[in-house]
N, C-alpha and C positions, 0 to 999 in steps of 0.2 A: 290459815294453817300453812306451814312450809312444806315443801315437796319431801323433805326428809321426815317430818312429823307424819305426813299421810303415809309414806311407805312404812314406817314403823308401826302405826296403828293398824294399817291393813294386814301386814305380816302378822301381828298378835292376833288379830281376828281370825286370820287362817289357821294359826296355830290351834286356837280354841276349838275350831270346827273339825281338827283331826287331819288337816291337810298337811301332808308331807312337803318340807322345804317351804314353809309359809312366806319367809321373807324373799325368796327367789320368785315365788309365784306372784307376790306383790310387786316386785320390781318389773316383772314382765308386764303385768296387767296395767300398772300405772304408767309404764313406757308406751305401751299400746294406746292408751286413753289420751295421752299427751302427744302421741306420734313422735316419741323420742326413743332413741337406742339406749340401752342400758348405760354405756359410757357417758352418754349426755345427761343422764339423770345425776350421775356424780358430780358433774359440773354445775349443776343447778340445785343443789340441795337446799340453799337458803332462800330460793325463790318462793314467794307466796302465791298461792293458788287462787284462782277466781272461783267464785260460786258456781259458774258453769262447768268448770274443770272439776271441781269436788262432786257435784252432782254427777257427772259422768262416770267417775271413778267409783262412786257410791253404788251406782246402778249394776256397774260390772263386778263390784266386790261382792254385792248381794248374790248375783248368780253363781259366782265361784264358791261362795259359802254354802250354797246349796248344793254343791259337788258336781255342778257342771264342768266339763273338762275346759281347762285354761285355753286350749287350742280352739275349741269352738266359740269361746267368748272373743278371743282376739281374731278369730277367722281364718288363721293361716298357720302354717308350720314350715320351718326350714328342713329340706330334705336333699342331702347331697348337692348343695349348691342351688337348689330350686326353692322357690317360695311357692307352697301349694296351698290352694284353698282348702279348708276342711270344714265339715259340718255333719251332721247325723246321717247324712246319706252313705256314708263309708267310713271304714275303719281309719282311725288316725295312725299315720305311718309311725313306726317305732324305730329306735337305734338298731334293733336286731335286723330289720329289713334294709336299713341302710348299710349295714355291715355286709349283708349278702350282696348288694350292689357293688361294694368295693371288692368283695371276693371274685365276682364275675368279671369285673374290668381288669383284675389282676391276672386271673387265669385264662381268659380269652382275649388276650392281646394280640397274638399272632396265630392264626389269621383271626380278625374280628368276625363274629357270626354275620352272616348275610341276611338271614330270616330269623326272627325272635317273635315267639308266642308268650305272652304273659297271661296266665290263667288267674281268674279271680282278681282282676286289676284294681277293683275298688276305685279310689281317687286317681288312679293313673300312676302312683309314685315310681314303682320299678320301672315300667315301660318308659316313662319320661326322663328319668335320670339315666337309663342306658341310651335312649335316644340321644340325650345331651353329650354323651361319651362316644357314641359310635354313629357318626353323622352318616355313614354310607349304608346303615343297617335298614332293613324294612321291618316293620313291626305290626303285629296283631295282637289286640288286647281284648280279652273277653270277660264278662261278667254275667251272672244270673239276674243281677238287680239293674233294672233300667234307670233307677236313680243314681246309683253309683256311676253308671256309665255317662250320665248327663254331667256329673261333678268331674269325671275324668275328662271329658271333651272340653269342659270349661278350663281345666288346668292345662290341657294340650294346647288350646289356642293361647292362652296367657304365656305359656313358654315358648311359643312360636314352632311347635311341633304338630299342629293341627292336620296338617297334610302328610305327616310321615307315620301316623298310627292308625290303623283300621280298626274301629271299635265294633264288636259284635256281641249281641246278647245272646248268651248260651250257657248251658249247664256243662262246665268244663268243655270237654271236646265235642259235644254233640252237634253244634252248628259249625264247626270248623270244617274246611273243605277237606273231603277224605284223602284227596291226592296231595295234600299240602305236605311238604316236609320242611321242617325247621331245624336249623343248626343249634338253637337253643329254646327250650321250654323251661320257663321259670314260674314259680308260683309261692305265694304265701297264703296257703289255704286255711280255713278254720281247722284248729288243732286242739281245742280245749274240750274236755268232757262237760257235760251239763253242770256237774258238781262244781267243777273248777270255775265256770263262768258265774255260778251263783255265789261262790265265795269270793269273786274279785271285788274290787274298789268300786264304789258307787259310780264313779266316773266311768267305768266300763260297763257294768251290767246294766246301767240304767240309761245310758246315752249313746252307746255304739251298737251297731246292728248285730243282732244275734246270729244272722245268717253268716256273718264274716268271722265269728268267734268259735261257735260250737259244731262239733262233728261226732257223729255216733261211733260206734265201735271203739270205745275207750279214746276218742279223739283221732282215730285212725281212719275214718271212713273216706275222708276226701283225699288224703294223701295215698291211700292205697288204690282209689280210683284212678288217680292221676298216673301212679307208677305202673299200673297194668296196661293202661292205654297209650301212654307215651311213646312206646318203641314204634307204633304204627304212625306216628306223626313226626318222627325224627329222621333226618338225613343220616347216611352212614357216618358213624363217629360222632353223631350229635349228643348233646348233653341235656339232661333234666336237672334243674337245681331247685331244691325245696327248702323252705324255712319250715321246721317241725317242732313237736314238743320234745321235751329233753329225755322223755321216757321211752320214746318210740323207735330209737335207732337200731337195736338188735332185730326187731321184726322188720324194719324197712329195708335193712340191709339183705336180709333173707329173701323178702319179696322181690327186691330188684333183680337179685340172681334168678330167681324163679320166673320172672318176667322176661328174661332175655338180655339183661343189660350186661355187658362184658365186664365192666369194671365199676366199683362204686366206693365211695369213701364218705366218712362222717367229718364235719368240721365244728369247731366250737365258737361260742358266741364271746362277746368281750367279757363275760362273767366265767368263762372256762367251762361251759356247759355244752354238751352236745346239742347243736342247734341247727345245723344245715346238712343236707344230704345232697351230694353230687353223684350222678350216675351216667355212664356212657355206653351207648349202644355200639 
């Protein structure tokens, strides 16, 4: 079979399995199996694949057909210029979170935060992307999951930032030094309700850690805990930046004012929905 035939057949298989963007999934999967970028695939459409190559693609396609996330199968994801390892130990970084990083880089350009705390770091995406942008900053990244922290350390070492990020196992601020004062506290905490998680795609509900997805109190529990505690860990003028659920903002803005923040604002994601909360002490 030629490369083009394999891509078409794989894309049709994914379509039949209810996978969105079947052809695009096929191109990424086949490219990963053959260690080729997408553009290189287009230049080799007439190439005949070996039995070994076909077998490798079949095994990967079978996993995807069972709704295992594409990112887990290929083992990595691109995130704000970084190539991060991803697996079941932590949430797969989303475009929304990448947008949060972009907003912070835009908003915090002068001066750049000197001390940054990333709560619920997962695989380390936010901390490492900001570390790449802010070479003078010191980072602390916490997560309740030791498995997620192990993945984050692997990503930090691969990105060359292993000595710039202090990883701590902690339930939000619990193990963070009380006297520590950060210029920025950033988090993408769990904010789905249990019903929303149950209704999510199989790739999410069956393969990603529930601890990183679901929160009580209508998805607000983690967000509220962070907002209430953050002022005690922020330097004067410090900022807390959160990725949130789209229906949380009225309550979160009210809570921020009640918790002592002097100013707060909602920002929209790439689809025009309220997604990010920024608040300053």
